C-alpha positions as CSV (number, residue, x, y, z in Angstrom):
1,M,42.6,83.8,5.8
2,N,41.2,80.5,4.7
3,L,43.1,77.4,5.9
4,P,43.2,74.3,3.6
5,T,41.0,71.5,4.5
6,P,43.0,68.6,6.0
7,S,43.3,65.6,3.7
8,V,42.6,62.1,4.8
9,E,46.3,61.3,4.8
10,Y,47.1,64.3,7.0
11,G,44.3,63.2,9.4
12,L,45.9,59.8,9.7
13,L,49.4,61.1,10.0
14,L,48.7,63.4,13.0
15,P,47.8,60.6,15.4
16,M,50.8,58.6,14.2
17,L,53.1,61.6,14.9
18,I,51.6,61.9,18.4
19,V,52.2,58.2,19.2
20,F,55.7,58.3,17.8
21,G,56.5,61.4,19.8
22,A,55.2,59.8,23.0
23,A,57.4,56.8,22.3
24,I,60.5,59.0,21.9
25,V,59.7,60.8,25.1
26,G,59.3,57.4,26.9
27,V,62.7,56.3,25.7
28,L,64.3,59.6,26.8
29,V,62.7,59.3,30.2
30,E,63.9,55.7,30.6
31,A,67.4,56.7,29.6
32,F,67.4,59.6,32.0
33,V,66.2,57.4,34.9
34,S,68.8,54.8,34.0
35,R,71.5,57.4,34.0
36,Q,70.3,58.8,37.3
37,R,70.4,55.3,38.8
38,R,74.0,54.9,37.7
39,Y,74.9,58.1,39.5
40,L,72.7,57.5,42.6
41,G,73.6,53.8,43.0
42,P,71.4,50.7,42.9
43,V,67.7,50.8,43.7
44,V,67.2,50.0,47.4
45,L,65.3,46.7,47.8
46,S,63.1,45.7,50.7
47,P,64.3,42.6,52.6
48,A,61.5,40.5,50.9
49,E,62.5,41.8,47.5
50,A,66.2,41.1,48.2
51,R,65.5,37.6,49.4
52,A,63.4,36.9,46.4
53,L,66.2,38.2,44.1
54,I,68.7,36.0,45.8
55,G,66.4,33.0,45.4
56,R,66.0,33.6,41.7
57,L,69.8,33.8,41.2
58,L,70.6,30.5,43.0
59,P,71.5,27.6,40.7
60,P,68.4,25.7,39.4
61,N,68.8,22.6,41.5
62,T,69.6,24.2,44.8
63,A,67.7,22.6,47.7
64,D,66.0,24.8,50.3
65,R,66.3,27.9,48.2
66,S,64.4,29.9,50.8
67,G,66.8,29.0,53.5
68,W,69.9,29.8,51.5
69,A,68.3,33.1,50.4
70,T,67.6,34.0,54.0
71,D,71.1,33.3,55.3
72,I,72.8,35.1,52.4
73,Y,70.5,38.2,52.8
74,A,71.1,38.2,56.6
75,A,74.9,38.3,55.9
76,F,74.5,41.1,53.4
77,A,72.4,43.1,55.9
78,A,74.7,42.5,58.9
79,L,77.8,43.4,56.9
80,Q,76.0,46.4,55.2
81,I,76.7,45.1,51.7
82,A,74.3,46.0,49.0
83,P,72.4,43.0,47.6
84,T,73.0,43.9,44.0
85,P,73.0,41.2,41.3
86,E,76.8,41.6,40.9
87,N,77.4,41.1,44.7
88,I,74.9,38.2,44.9
89,C,76.3,36.4,41.9
90,A,79.8,36.8,43.3
91,V,78.7,34.9,46.4
92,V,76.7,32.4,44.5
93,A,79.7,31.7,42.2
94,V,82.1,31.0,45.0
95,T,79.6,28.8,46.9
96,E,78.8,26.9,43.7
97,Q,82.4,26.2,43.0
98,E,83.4,25.3,46.6
99,S,80.4,23.2,47.8
100,S,77.6,23.1,45.1
101,F,75.5,24.6,47.9
102,R,76.0,21.9,50.5
103,T,76.5,23.2,54.0
104,D,78.9,20.4,55.0
105,P,80.2,19.0,51.7
106,P,81.8,15.5,51.7
107,V,85.5,15.4,50.7
108,P,86.7,12.4,48.6
109,R,89.3,10.2,50.3
110,L,89.1,12.4,53.5
111,A,90.1,9.5,55.8
112,A,93.3,8.8,53.8
113,I,94.1,12.6,53.7
114,A,93.6,12.8,57.5
115,W,96.0,9.9,58.2
116,K,98.6,11.4,55.9
117,E,98.4,14.7,57.8
118,I,98.6,12.9,61.1
119,D,101.7,11.1,60.1
120,K,103.2,14.4,58.8
121,Q,102.5,16.2,62.0
122,G,104.0,13.3,64.0
123,R,107.3,13.6,62.0
124,R,107.2,17.4,62.5
125,V,107.0,17.2,66.3
126,G,109.2,14.1,66.6
127,V,106.6,11.6,67.8
128,P,107.0,8.1,66.5
129,R,104.2,6.8,64.2
130,L,103.5,3.8,66.4
131,V,103.0,6.1,69.5
132,V,100.6,8.2,67.5
133,R,98.6,5.3,66.2
134,T,98.4,3.7,69.7
135,A,97.0,6.9,71.2
136,L,94.4,7.1,68.5
137,H,93.1,3.7,69.4
138,L,91.9,5.1,72.7
139,P,88.1,5.4,73.1
140,S,86.7,8.9,72.2
141,S,83.8,10.7,73.7
142,N,81.2,8.6,71.7
143,G,82.7,5.3,72.7
144,K,84.3,4.6,69.4
145,S,88.1,4.9,69.1
146,Y,89.5,7.9,67.3
147,S,90.9,5.6,64.7
148,Q,87.5,4.2,63.9
149,R,86.0,7.6,63.6
150,I,88.8,8.8,61.4
151,D,88.4,5.8,59.1
152,A,84.7,6.6,58.7
153,V,85.0,10.4,58.3
154,K,83.3,12.0,55.3
155,T,83.3,15.8,55.9
156,E,85.6,18.4,57.3
157,R,83.1,19.2,60.1
158,E,83.3,15.6,61.3
159,L,87.0,15.6,61.1
160,S,87.3,18.8,63.0
161,E,85.1,17.5,65.8
162,I,87.3,14.4,66.0
163,F,90.4,16.5,66.4
164,E,88.7,18.7,69.0
165,D,87.7,15.7,71.0
166,F,91.3,14.3,70.8
167,I,92.9,17.6,71.7
168,G,90.5,18.1,74.6
169,R,90.5,14.6,76.1
170,V,94.0,13.1,75.5
171,P,97.1,14.7,77.0
172,M,99.1,13.7,74.0
173,G,96.5,15.4,71.7
174,R,97.3,18.8,73.2
175,R,101.0,18.2,72.8
176,F,100.6,16.7,69.3
177,F,98.5,19.5,67.8
178,A,99.6,22.3,70.2
179,E,95.9,23.2,70.5
180,R,95.7,23.9,66.8
181,N,93.1,21.9,64.9
182,P,94.6,20.9,61.5
183,V,91.2,21.4,59.8
184,R,91.7,25.0,58.6
185,T,88.7,25.7,56.3
186,G,85.1,24.8,56.3
187,G,81.5,25.5,55.4
188,P,79.8,26.0,52.1
189,M,82.2,28.7,50.9
190,Q,85.3,27.0,52.4
191,V,86.3,30.0,54.3
192,G,89.4,30.0,56.5
193,I,88.6,29.4,60.2
194,A,91.5,31.7,61.3
195,F,89.9,34.5,59.2
196,A,86.5,33.9,60.7
197,E,87.9,34.0,64.3
198,A,89.8,37.3,63.5
199,H,86.7,38.8,61.8
200,A,84.5,37.9,64.8
201,A,87.0,39.5,67.1
202,A,87.0,42.7,65.1
203,K,83.3,42.9,64.3
204,T,80.2,41.7,66.1
205,Y,79.0,38.4,64.8
206,P,75.2,38.8,64.5
207,Y,74.2,35.3,65.8
208,P,74.4,33.8,69.3
209,V,77.4,31.5,69.6
210,P,76.5,28.4,71.7
211,G,79.9,26.8,70.9
212,T,82.8,28.5,69.1
213,I,83.4,30.5,66.0
214,R,85.0,27.3,64.5
215,H,81.6,25.5,65.0
216,E,79.8,28.4,63.4
217,V,81.9,28.2,60.2
218,F,80.5,24.7,59.7
219,T,76.9,25.9,59.8
220,R,75.1,27.4,56.8
221,R,74.5,30.8,58.5
222,G,78.0,31.1,59.8
223,G,79.8,29.7,56.8
224,M,77.9,32.1,54.5
225,Y,78.4,35.1,56.8
226,F,82.2,34.6,57.1
227,G,82.6,33.6,53.5
228,I,80.8,36.7,52.3
229,A,82.8,38.8,54.7
230,H,86.0,37.4,53.2
231,L,84.9,37.9,49.7
232,L,83.2,41.4,49.9
233,D,83.8,43.0,53.2
234,Y,87.0,45.0,52.3
235,P,87.4,47.9,49.9
236,T,89.3,47.5,46.6
237,S,89.9,49.5,43.4
238,Y,89.4,46.5,41.2
239,D,87.5,46.8,38.0
240,K,86.8,43.1,37.7
241,A,85.2,40.6,40.0
242,L,87.9,38.1,38.8
243,Y,90.4,39.8,41.2
244,R,88.2,39.4,44.2
245,F,87.9,35.7,43.4
246,A,91.7,35.4,43.2
247,D,92.0,37.3,46.5
248,F,89.5,34.9,48.1
249,N,91.9,32.1,47.3
250,A,95.2,33.9,47.8
251,G,94.4,36.5,50.4
252,H,93.1,40.1,50.5
253,Y,94.8,42.4,48.0
254,A,96.9,39.6,46.5
255,S,95.8,40.6,43.0
256,R,96.8,44.3,43.5
257,N,100.1,43.2,45.1
258,A,100.9,40.9,42.2
259,A,100.5,43.9,39.9
260,F,102.9,45.8,42.1
261,Q,105.4,43.0,41.9
262,N,105.1,43.0,38.2
263,A,105.8,46.8,38.1
264,V,108.8,46.3,40.4
265,S,110.1,43.5,38.2
266,M,109.7,45.7,35.1
267,V,111.6,48.6,36.6
268,S,114.3,46.7,38.3
269,G,114.8,44.0,35.7
270,I,114.7,41.3,38.4
271,P,112.2,38.4,37.8
272,L,109.8,38.0,40.6
273,D,107.1,35.4,41.5
274,L,103.8,37.2,41.2
275,D,102.4,35.7,44.3
276,G,101.1,38.8,46.1
277,D,103.5,38.4,49.1
278,L,105.4,41.7,49.5
279,V,107.1,41.0,52.9
280,R,107.9,38.1,55.1
281,Y,106.0,37.7,58.3
282,G,106.5,35.9,61.6
283,K,109.4,33.4,61.7
284,D,110.1,33.8,58.0
285,A,111.0,37.5,58.6
286,Q,114.0,36.3,60.7
287,S,115.7,35.0,57.6
288,G,115.8,38.5,56.1
289,P,113.9,40.4,53.4
290,G,112.0,38.5,50.7
291,S,112.7,38.7,47.0
292,T,110.1,41.5,46.4
293,E,111.6,43.7,49.1
294,V,115.2,43.0,47.9
295,A,114.2,44.0,44.3
296,T,112.5,47.2,45.6
297,R,115.5,48.1,47.7
298,I,117.6,48.1,44.5
299,L,115.4,50.9,43.3
300,A,115.9,53.0,46.4
301,K,117.9,55.8,44.8
302,R,115.5,56.1,41.8
303,L,112.6,56.1,44.2
304,E,114.3,58.6,46.4
305,M,113.4,56.5,49.4
306,S,115.3,55.0,52.3
307,I,115.4,51.3,53.0
308,A,113.4,51.9,56.2
309,A,110.7,53.8,54.3
310,I,110.4,51.1,51.6
311,H,110.0,48.4,54.3
312,R,107.4,50.6,56.1
313,D,105.3,51.0,53.0
314,L,105.6,47.3,52.0
315,Q,104.2,46.3,55.4
316,R,100.9,48.1,54.4
317,G,100.5,45.5,51.6
318,A,97.6,43.8,53.5
319,T,95.5,47.0,53.4
320,Q,94.0,49.4,50.8
321,A,96.2,52.1,52.3
322,F,99.2,50.7,50.4
323,E,97.8,52.3,47.3
324,R,98.3,55.7,48.8
325,T,101.9,55.2,49.9
326,V,104.8,57.0,48.3
327,L,106.4,53.6,47.3
328,Y,103.3,52.5,45.4
329,E,102.9,55.7,43.5
330,R,106.6,56.1,42.6
331,V,107.0,52.4,41.5
332,F,104.0,52.6,39.2
333,S,105.1,56.1,37.9
334,L,108.4,54.6,36.8
335,A,106.8,51.5,35.3
336,D,104.2,53.6,33.4
337,K,107.0,55.7,31.9
338,L,109.0,52.6,30.9
339,H,106.0,51.0,29.4
340,R,104.8,54.2,27.7
341,G,101.4,53.7,29.1
342,Q,99.6,52.5,32.2
343,V,100.7,49.1,33.4
344,P,98.1,46.8,35.1
345,R,97.0,47.8,38.6
346,A,95.7,44.2,39.3
347,L,96.9,40.8,38.1
348,V,95.8,37.3,39.1
349,P,98.6,35.9,41.3
350,R,100.6,33.0,39.9
351,I,100.2,30.5,42.7
352,R,99.9,26.7,42.5
353,L,97.3,25.6,45.0
354,Q,98.7,23.4,47.8
355,S,96.3,21.4,49.9
356,P,95.9,17.8,51.0
357,K,92.5,17.8,49.3
358,I,93.9,18.8,45.9
359,T,95.1,15.9,43.7
360,R,95.5,17.9,40.4
361,K,97.8,20.7,39.4
362,L,95.6,23.7,40.1
363,T,96.4,27.4,40.4
364,T,94.8,30.5,41.7
365,E,94.2,31.6,38.1
366,W,92.3,28.4,37.5
367,F,90.2,29.0,40.6
368,A,89.4,32.6,39.8
369,N,88.4,31.9,36.2
370,R,86.3,28.9,37.2
371,V,84.4,31.0,39.7
372,D,84.0,33.8,37.2
373,E,82.3,31.4,34.8
374,H,79.8,30.6,37.6
375,R,79.3,34.4,38.1
376,I,78.5,34.9,34.4
377,Q,76.0,32.0,34.5
378,C,74.4,33.6,37.5
379,L,74.1,37.0,35.9
380,S,72.6,35.4,32.8
381,R,69.8,34.0,35.1
382,S,69.2,37.5,36.3
383,T,68.9,38.8,32.7
384,L,66.6,35.9,31.8
385,K,64.4,36.5,34.8
386,S,64.2,40.2,33.9
387,K,63.1,39.5,30.3
388,Q,60.5,37.0,31.5
389,G,59.1,39.5,33.9
390,R,58.4,42.1,31.2
């Protein structure tokens, strides 16, 4: 059987088909690999690669990029958190919002804020203003009076050290502040000092502590470690980083709890403040159940739960385990039926921010959205770097 002689066109077409086929195979292989990565998790980076990635994702004008990258990576490694672009950009976003990557950022009008807080504390404990001011005219450990140092203060670290000095050296200082330093946040991520102390008690802090955990918060390494722990070192079911940012401001699981309050309000018909607080704690608990618990108790028969069981489950609101309680499941089941669809499982809490440092009407929603804008900008840098590297 004689085969036809290939034409010139056929001779050109065959190589083109081979090239096109190879390209199709390449696309399919890349898609398969990408799909496998989604199932198997992020590609593991070496420490050097992770630090380099962090350095690339920092804001353009960040000073000492290498130092920041090292401390951020060290926190990720110690806390066993994957240094993915999403996780890195979440940390970058909060730090950019809170301090613009300054370890000990200056606070505008800090001296005036400090004096106002001192006067407020004096009224609270019943010490006359004149007595307080006289005590603060005593010489401090560096020879200057406490008043002089307060008038010149620029950062929270400086102010914290002044109060520590006053509490430790002046008998009235211990009575006045009851050994509680009024500076409650610090460092480049503005993390709560009480949180840092509790976290260090529960988990081993990876660095030597020559002073106290409070002092560590005001260092770059400590401030980033405890800030990253507060932001990422707890499990959630959130589908958006926005809710973690809200929790960073309002407390762990505040966004999930606000959604629960919303569901309770829908089913009970009782308006509730969506602030994420499910029960009262400490001295506040002595005044009886809060509004969320009262509204939930009204549903006791429909939930087929006792008042004691409702209270027990609400007390788990500071943990992920709350999502596995009978109360959580039944409230959302009722809300879903009433709504004829699934109601939100997370909502940004509606909280007005209260702090001596805040002079505008700001909310948790404002904070979370502002941080999320920084996160998106950070991820765009990741995308840009990836394209430039191709």
